[in-house]
C-alpha positions as CSV (number, residue, x, y, z in Angstrom):
1,M,-47.5,-122.9,-158.9
2,K,-48.4,-125.3,-161.7
3,T,-49.2,-128.9,-160.9
4,K,-48.3,-131.6,-163.4
5,R,-50.8,-134.3,-164.0
6,P,-49.0,-137.1,-165.9
7,H,-52.0,-139.4,-165.7
8,I,-54.2,-137.0,-167.6
9,N,-51.4,-136.3,-170.1
10,R,-50.9,-140.0,-170.7
11,A,-54.7,-140.5,-171.1
12,L,-54.8,-137.8,-173.7
13,Q,-51.8,-139.3,-175.6
14,T,-53.5,-142.7,-175.5
15,M,-56.8,-141.3,-176.8
16,H,-55.0,-139.4,-179.5
17,L,-53.1,-142.6,-180.6
18,M,-56.3,-144.7,-180.6
19,L,-58.1,-142.1,-182.7
20,G,-55.2,-142.0,-185.2
21,I,-55.3,-145.8,-185.5
22,L,-59.0,-145.8,-185.9
23,R,-58.8,-143.1,-188.6
24,T,-56.1,-145.0,-190.5
25,S,-57.9,-148.3,-190.3
26,Q,-61.1,-146.6,-191.5
27,A,-59.3,-145.1,-194.5
28,V,-57.8,-148.5,-195.4
29,F,-61.2,-150.1,-195.1
30,Y,-62.8,-147.5,-197.4
31,A,-60.0,-147.9,-200.0
32,L,-60.3,-151.7,-200.0
33,S,-64.1,-151.4,-200.3
34,F,-63.8,-148.9,-203.1
35,F,-61.6,-151.3,-205.2
36,W,-63.5,-154.4,-204.2
37,L,-66.8,-152.9,-205.4
38,G,-65.3,-151.9,-208.7
39,G,-64.5,-148.3,-208.2
40,F,-66.8,-145.4,-209.0
41,A,-70.5,-146.1,-209.4
42,V,-71.4,-145.4,-213.1
43,P,-75.0,-145.5,-214.3
44,A,-75.8,-148.5,-216.5
45,H,-76.8,-146.5,-219.5
46,L,-73.3,-144.9,-219.6
47,M,-71.6,-148.2,-219.3
48,K,-73.1,-149.5,-222.6
49,K,-71.4,-146.9,-224.8
């Protein structure tokens, strides 16, 4: 006989949702930082050409 544990299932769903939100917000933060800082880091001697 299998016992259902809805409180554990709900906790896992909540954790999964929170990790998804964290991952999305981290990706947005990295993208904004990338453009804010001017894109890729290029050495100065290559920029003068």
